N, C-alpha and C positions, 0 to 999 in steps of 0.2 A: 672614696671609690676604689683605690688600690687595695685598702685593707679588706673591703668587701670581696674582691676577687681572690685574695689569699685565703679567705675563710671558706672557699669552695674547694680547697686543696688539702690532702692529707700527705705528710711526709712520713715514710716508713723507714726506720733506722734499726737494722739488725746489728747486734753487738755480741762479742764473745771474748772474754778475758782481756778487755781493754777499758777498764772503768774510767780512767782519766780522759780518754778520747771520747767516750760516751758522754761524760759530764761536760766536756768542752762543747760538744754538739748541742746538747740539751740547753746549755746556758746561752748559746747563740740564738736558739729559736724560742727561748722562754718568753712568754707574755706577748708574743706576736699573734696575729689573727689566724695563722695557719695551724692546723691540727698536727700533732706529732705523736707517732706511736714508736716507742723504743722496745725492741724485742730482744731481751737478754738471754742468751743460750747457756750461761754459766751454771754450774752446779749450785752455787750459792748466790742469792740475790744481792744486789747492790744496796748499800746503806745510803739512801739519797739524802743530800743536804736539804735544809729547810727551804732554800730558794727554789729548788727544783720541785719539792713537794707542793709548794704554794703556786707554782705556774699552772694556770687553769687550762692551758692548751696542750700540755704534755701528759701522756699516759704511758706509764712504765709497766711492762709485763715481764715477769720472770718466767721463762719457758725453757727449761733445760732439755730441749729436743733439737732435732736436726734443723738446719737452716730452711730447708724446703718446707718443713712442717710449720715453722714460725711464720713464713711468708703465706702459707696456705691459711693459717690462722688470721693473719691481717686481711687477707682477701675475703674472709667470712665476716670480718668486723667493720671495715670501712664503709662509710655512708656518703662521703663527699662526692662531688661531681668528678673530681680528678685526683690522681694519686701519683706520687714520685718516690722513687727509691733513692736512699742516700746512704753511703758507707758511714760508719761511726767516726771515721777520721776525715771525712770529706765535708764540703760546703757547697750549698747552692746559693746564688745571689737572688734575694727575694724579687728585685725588680725584673730579672730575666724570667723567673717563674710566672710573674704577672704577664709579661709579654707573651709567653707560651699559652697561657690561659686565654688571653684575648684572641690570639690567633685561632685556637680551637673553637672558641665561641663563634668566630666569623667564618669558619671553614668546617662545616659538619661532616664533610667526607674524609677528613683527617682524623686519625685516632691517636696520634702522638706528635708532640712537638717539643723541641729543646733548643739549646744554644751550643756555644763553643766551650771547649774545655782547656784549662791549663793545669798541668801537673805541678807539684810542689814537693820539695824535700823537707822532711821534719828537721827542725833545728837540733843540733847536738853541740858540736864545737863552734859552729858558725850559724849565722841566721839563715832562715829558710830561703831557698832559691826556687825559681819558676822555670818551667820548660813546657814545650808544646807536645801534645800527643793527640792521636786521632785527627790528623790534619784533614782527612776527608770530610769531617763534620761540616766544614764551612759551606760546601756546595751541595749538601744533601737535600734533595727534594724528590721523593718517590711518589709522583703524582699519576702514575699509570692507572687507568681505569680497570684493567684486567688484573685480578689478584695473582695469576701465574706470572705475568710480565713483571709486576712489582717485585714478587719474591725473587725471581731470577736476577733482576737488576740489583736487588738488595744484597743477596748472598754472594754475588760475584765479586763484590768489593766490600766484604762484611766489616762493619764496625757496629758495636752495640748502641744503636741510635735511639731505641725506644725504652729500653729497661731503666735508663738513668735520665730520661726525659720526663716531661709531664704527659700522662697517659689518661685516657678516659677510663673512668672506674670500671665499667663492665668489662672492657678489653684487658685491663690490668688484672683484675680478679680472675678472669678466665685463664690468663697465662700463668699466674701464680698457682692456681688450683691444678692446672695441667702438670706442672712440675711437682707439686706437693702430694697429689693423690697417688702417684705411681712413679716414684723416683728410680731412674735407671742407673746402673753402675758404670756410666760413661762420663768422663770429665767434662764439666760445664754443659752437659746436654740440656739441663733445665733452662739455662740462658737461651740456648738455641731454639728450644721449643717455645719459649716466651716470645722471642723475636719473630719467629715464623708466624705464630698466631696473630701477633699484632700487624705485621706487614700484609698478611693475607686478609685481615679484617678491614683494613683501610689504608689511606695514604699517610706518609710520615714526612715531616719537615724539620730541618734544623735552621734556626734563625741566625743571622750574623750578629749575635750578642753573646757576651761571655756569661755563661750560666753556671759552670761546674768547676770547682777547684778540687782536684783529686790528689790525694797523698800517694807518694811514690814508695812508701814504706811496705815491705813485704808483709803479707797477711792482711792487705788492704781490705777494709770495710766488711770483715767477716767472711768475705767470699772465698778466701783461701785459708780460713781458720777452721779446721775440721774438728767436729766432735768425733772422737775415735769410734769407728764402727757404726755411726749414725748418718753422716753425710755421704751417701753412696756416690752421688754425682760430683763430689769434690776430691775423690781419689783419682790419682793420675795413673792408676794401673792400666786402665783402658782409655786411650785417647782416640777421639773420633778420627783424626787425621791419619792414624796408624792402623786402625782396625775396620774402617768403614767398608773397605773392599776385601777384607779377610774372610775367606769362606768359613772359617771355623767360628766366626762371630755372626754368621748370617742369620741364626735364630734370634739373637739379641736385636739385630738390625730390623728384622721383621716385626718384633714386638714393639719397638719404638715407632715404626711407621704405622702399624695397625692402631695402636693405642692413641697416638697423637692425632691421626686423621679422623678416627671415630669421634674423638672429643670435639674437634673443631667442626666436624659435620653437624653435630647436634646444635651448634650455635649459628651456623651459616645456612644450613639446609642444603649444602652442596654434597655431591656423592663422596663418600669416604674414599672410594677408589681413585677418584680424581685428585683429591687432596694428598693422598698417599704418594701418588706419582709425582706431584709437584713438590712435595716435601723431600722425596729422595733426590730429585733433580737439584733442589736448592742446597741440600747438604752435600751433595757431590761437588757442587761449585765451591762451597766453603772449604771442603777437603782439598780440592785442587789448588785453591789459593794458599791454604796453610802449608801444603807440602811443596809448594813452588814448582809444580809440574810443568808450568808453561815455559817453553824454551825461549831463550833470548836470541834473536837473530842479529846479524850484523847491522841490519837497518835500524834497529832500535837500541843498540848497545850504548850509544852516547846519551840518548834521552834517559835510559835506565840509570847511568852513572850520575847524570845531573839530578835525577830524582833522589838518589841515595844521598848525594851531597846536601841537597836541600833538606832532606829529613834530618841528617846529622846536625845541620845548623839549627833547625827548629828544636832539636832535643838538647841543645846546649843549656846548662843550668845557669841562669842569670838572675840578678836582682829583679824584683817584681817590676820596678819602674821601667826597666828596659823592655821586659816582656809586654807590658801594657802599651808601650810606644810602638812596638812591632804590631800588636793587634790593631791599634788605631790606623796605622799605615795600610793595613790590609782591609780596612772597612769594618772592623768588628767593634761595636759599641759596648759600653759597660757603665755601670754606676761606680765611679771611682771611690766615693766615700764608703760604699759597701765593701769594695775590694780591700781598701786599706784597713777597715774595721776587722775583716776576716784575717788579714795579714798580721795584725797586732795580736790577735787571738792565737794564731799559729805559733808566733814567736814568744808567746807567754806573757805578753804585755798587759 
């Protein structure tokens, strides 16, 4: 039964100039029931070993094009009920992906579901260590019926809760095509467009299960590994938090709003003007949070300091067994054998 559920999922793994990490990921998923698409953006194709070539569930595509174009290709290719994105140096726990699929099967008004995340350091002189990130994941349940209310709540305390979760195929493909068909030269705007489309289309849930182990290495998962001159939205020359309210960039801002709202309008039937207004409001909330414009009053200074201290403790890099014990204490469940299998792979065992 569990294998049948995984067979309804496609995992999309973009990679660029990291063949060892890509091979590690492919070997982890090889011969499981889940479908895996590996999208290699390097100029030269990888020479795949026999064990990967023989894995029936893995398809490798050599696509020396921009990340957004590779993801748009995946959107035109996948046929499964659900899709999940995974960095080439990251891991998803199969049991937690199954839990997300079950939740979505039981809740048709939700478009995406995922679990909790642990970060890890790649071993170099010492063994890998684990830390927490995206602490807000644990309590996420955006169940508002009104799409505007959902979007405002989501972007007010933004974390990328849908793009690395399990997403319904139609919504995932719409979001990736939205990014890939017309890529704007604003840093990570494609992610924000994807997230807005998803939260606008339906509800989003994060379960109290460990789902995602994310590498802390710079250049993570191809997202920050640019093909020079091709990945326009991965250039840091224009960052949304610095330029959103800049009058000199108002033309670019209007292009983003008009294009994104018209595309989403085609799928929802809602007026593009309404969507554009909601998108502008949502991104303004995102910018406000990123720029830390909210003033701290005397009444909340102590709670702010306590939150910062808690965050620092969560970010401490500790052996995996300590981090797992902390997760258990907070009510987060996980398949320990899966975690330890992944941990051995991370450490090269």
